[in-house]
N, C-alpha and C positions, 0 to 999 in steps of 0.2 A: 803576427810575429812580434810586434811591439819593439821593445828596446834592443833586441838583437837583429832587427831587420837589416840594417846597414852591414853588420858583420856577416850575416847570412848571405847577402848578395856578394860580398867580397869572397867568402868561402866558396860560393857557387862558381865564381869566375876562376878561382884556383882549381877547383875540381874538374871543370870543363876543359881547361887547357893543360893540366898536368899530364895527361896521356901523350901529349905532343912531345914532351921531353923523352919519353920512352920510345917514341916512334922515330927519334933522330934529331930533334931540334937542338939538343945539347946546350941549353941556356943555363940550367942550374949547375952543370958540370964545369962552368967557367965563372966562378964567383967574382974574381977580380974584374973581369970584363963586364959582368953584369952590374957590379957596384959602380964602375966608371960610367956606365950608360944611364943608370937610374938615379943615383944619389944626387948629382949636381942639379938636375932638373927638379927633383923632389924638393930639395932644399929651397930653391927659388920659389916654388909654388907654396910651400909651407910658410915661408916668410910672408908671402903675399896674403895668404889666408889669415895668418896671425894679425897682420896689420888691418885687414878688413874687419875681423872680429873686434879688435880693440877700438876701431873707429866706428863701430856700430853699423857698418855697411851690410853685414849679414851675420847670421848665426845658424845653428843647426837645431832642428825640431827635437826637443828632449824626448818625445815619445818614440823616436826611431834610433836613438843612440844610447849606449850603455851609461853614459854620464861620466865615464872616466875621461878626464881631461889632462893633457900634458901642459907644460908651461905655456904661457901666452894664450890659454883658453882653447887650444886646439883639441877637438875630440879625438880619442884613440882611433876611431874609424877613419877619420880624415887623413891621419898620418899613414895608416895602412893603405888607404886608397892610392896615395901617391907612390906607393911601392908595388902593391899588388897589380894594379891595372897596367902600368908600364911593363911589368914582368910578363903578364898575360899577352900583351901586345908583342913583345919580343919573341915569346914562344910561338905565336901565330906566324909572325914574319919569318922566323927561322925555318919553320915547318914548310912554309910556302917555298922558300929557297931550296930546301932539301928536295921537295917534291918536283920543282922545276928542273933541278939538276938531274934527277932520276929520269924525268921525261926526255930531257935532252940526250942523255946516254942511250935511252931506248930508241929514240929517233935516229941517232947516229948508227946504232947497230942495225936497225931495220934498213937504213939507206945503203949499208954495205952489202946487204944480201942480194 
């Protein structure tokens, strides 16, 4: 896969969790709430990454990233990581909540019979 490998993994994460939105997770339908949940944490970790790269603590293997770098040396893929993965996590969490609520409703209906 080469230089697109990191992007492909992120795209795969989005593709696997995207159906959860249509099944009832409703994460993308609340953009302000989503931004408030994801962006502050992403900002903290992006600053941490930028400092680590500047300090020579770590870097990213050039054979697995596109080479597109944002200010402070952050690869595009790393910026996307801190957005995509939390969104996928929120989709999963919300779908679990929706599923558990449906099971509770079903259980209450069954108990009434």
